N, C-alpha and C positions, 0 to 999 in steps of 0.2 A: 935768286939764290937757290931756287928749287928746280928739281927735275920733273916734277909732276904736281898737279893740283887735283885732288879728288873732291868732288861736290857730292855729299851724301843726300841727294835729293833728285827730283825730277825736273828736267829743264822746262817742261811745259807749265809747271806750277810756278817756278821762279827761275829766271835766267840771269845769273850774275854777269854773264858776258855782255848782255844788252843793258841791264840795269846799272851796272857800274862802268859801262863803256871801257871795258878792259881792252888793252892793245892786242893786236894779232899775235904778238910775241907771247903774251900770257895766255891768250885764248888757245893757242896751239898746245899748251901744256895741260889743258883741262879735260878731265874725264868725269862724266856724270855717272855715279854708281847706282843711282836709284835708292829708294828707301829700303830699310831692312825689314823684311817680312817676319813679324813676330809669330805668325800662325805656324811657321815651320818649327818653332821651338815649343809651342803650346798646342799639341795635337789634340783632336777630339778624343782620342783613345786614352789619354792620360787622365787619371782621376784628379779632380781639382784639389789643390792644397787647402783652399777655403771651402771645406765641405758644408759649411752652414749656408752657403749660397743656394744650394739645391733645395734646402728647406724653405727659404724665402720664395723661391720660384713656385713652389707648390701652394703657398699660402696666398699669394697675391696675383692679380691679373697681369701685372707687368713689373719689371724691376728696372729702375734707372740708376745709373752711377754718376756721381759728380766728383770729378777729380781736379785738384788744384795745383798739380805739379809740386814744387817745394812748399807752397802754401803761404809764403811770407806776405803776399799781397792779395790773397784770394778770399778774404773774409766776406766781402760784399756778396760775392757769388754764393758762398756757403750759406750766408744768412738768408738769401732769397730762396735757395734750394730747400732749406729746412721749412721755411714758411709755406712753400708750395705744396708740401706733403700733408698739411693739415686737412682733415676731412676728405682724404683722397683714397681711391681704391688701389693705387699703385704703391709700391714700396720704393724707398730710396736709400742708397748707400753713399755716404759722403766720405771721401778719402781726402783729408785735409792736407796731408804732407807734413813732414817733420819740422818745418821751419815756421809754421804758424805759432804765434805767441801762445804760451800755455794758458793764459787767462782767457783768450778768445776761444781756444780749443775747448776748454772746460765749460765755457758758456754755451757752446754749441751742443756739447754732450748733455748738459742739464736740460736744454730745451727738447732734445731728442728723446729724453727719458719719458716725456709726457706724450710721445707719439709712438704707437705700437708699430708703425710702418717706417720708422726712421732709424738708421744705424750710422754711427759715426766712428771712423777709424782715423788715427793719425798716420799709420804706416801698415803696409802689408808686404810680405815677402814675394808676392806674386800679383801685382796690379793687373797684368795682362789677363789673368784668369777672370777678374772682375769684368774687364772690358769684353772679353769673349762671351760671357754669359748674360750680359745686359741687353735689354731691349733698346736702350738708347743711352747716349753719353752726353752729359752736360759738362763742359770743361773750358778752361782757359786754352790757349792755343800754342802751348809750348811744343817744341820739336818732338820730344819722345811721346807725348800724349797723342799728337796728331799721327805719328807713325803707327802707333798701336791702333787707333781708330781706323786708319786706312787698311792695316793688315787684316783686320777682322770685318771690314766692310760694314761698319756700324753707322747707324743714323746718329748724327751728332749736332748739338747746338753749342756753338763756340762763342764764348764771351771773352774776347782777348784783352790782354793788357794793352793800354794805349799810351801810358806814360810811365817812366820817362823815355821809353823806347817804343818804336813802331813795329818791331819785328813780328810780334804776334798778330797785330792787326793786319799787316800785309799778308802773312801766311793765311789767316782766316779768310780774308777777302778774296784771295786767289782761289782757294778751295771752293768758296761759294760761287764764284764765277764759273767754275768747272762743274758745278752741280754736285759737289762732294760733301757739302756741309751747309747747315743753316748758321747764320751769324747774327748776333745782337751786339750792338755797341753797349759798353757797360753803363753809359748814362741812360740807356733805355731799358735796362733790366728791371723787371718787377716779378714778384711771385706769380702774378697772373700770366705773365709772358711764358713762364716755365710750364704752368698748368695747361695753357693752350697748346704748347708744343707737345706735352705728354699726350694730350687728347689726339693730336694729329698723328702721332706715331701709332697709337692704339687703333685709330681708324685707317691707318696706312695712307695718310694724306700728307705726309711730310713733303716739303718741296725738294728734298734730296732726290735727284733724278738719275744719278750715274753710279754704276758699279765701280768702286775704286779698284777692285782687283783686275778689271778689264782695261781701264783707261789710265791708270797711274802706274808708274814704273816701280815695282816692289822687288826687283831682282838684285838688290844690293848684296845680299849674302853670297850668291854665286859669282857675281861680277867682281867683288873684292878679292875672292880667291884667285880669279884669273889675273887681275891686275897685280896682285902681289907676286 
């Protein structure tokens, strides 16, 4: 029933033509747009809307951002992230997302109040500013979050959702295979796992080996104009 199918992604990361065994009739309608490069929208020259970020960068050796997407099922990751900041020389900014229950959000805020290097937000009008200025990103593996990580070529530790859908796990696993991210299964997540990863980033020993801006198709914004 359609004249064209646009896939907002990179075929080498995930190829629905092969994975879903689409017929040649459908395959002939498919165009891969590539991901949307957020760095074109958030240039280095623009002053950050979250001007408090610069203050953090001056006070601590490194800044790590943990983002949970909508946040409805991200509490376990948030909990481990807050614990990992205890007695640490790095600072952490936790972006819970607007759909985390208020009780859980407030419990995280209460714990962060006792840590001078921990900051908790439920929402920011410019999450990409946080990603751009972070030394590393801890996140679930939702599409928008991953697109932002790739856009700014950030070191990332992905802890994807694995139930009831496998989408995030597949995305994270494929990025790990391409050397674009580190991945931890949520069952293996501990605060010490996060602290070890922070240390590896500070020592520049992360296993991330690939420049996303060179190997991943981020040309979606230009390509969509042409396709339109």
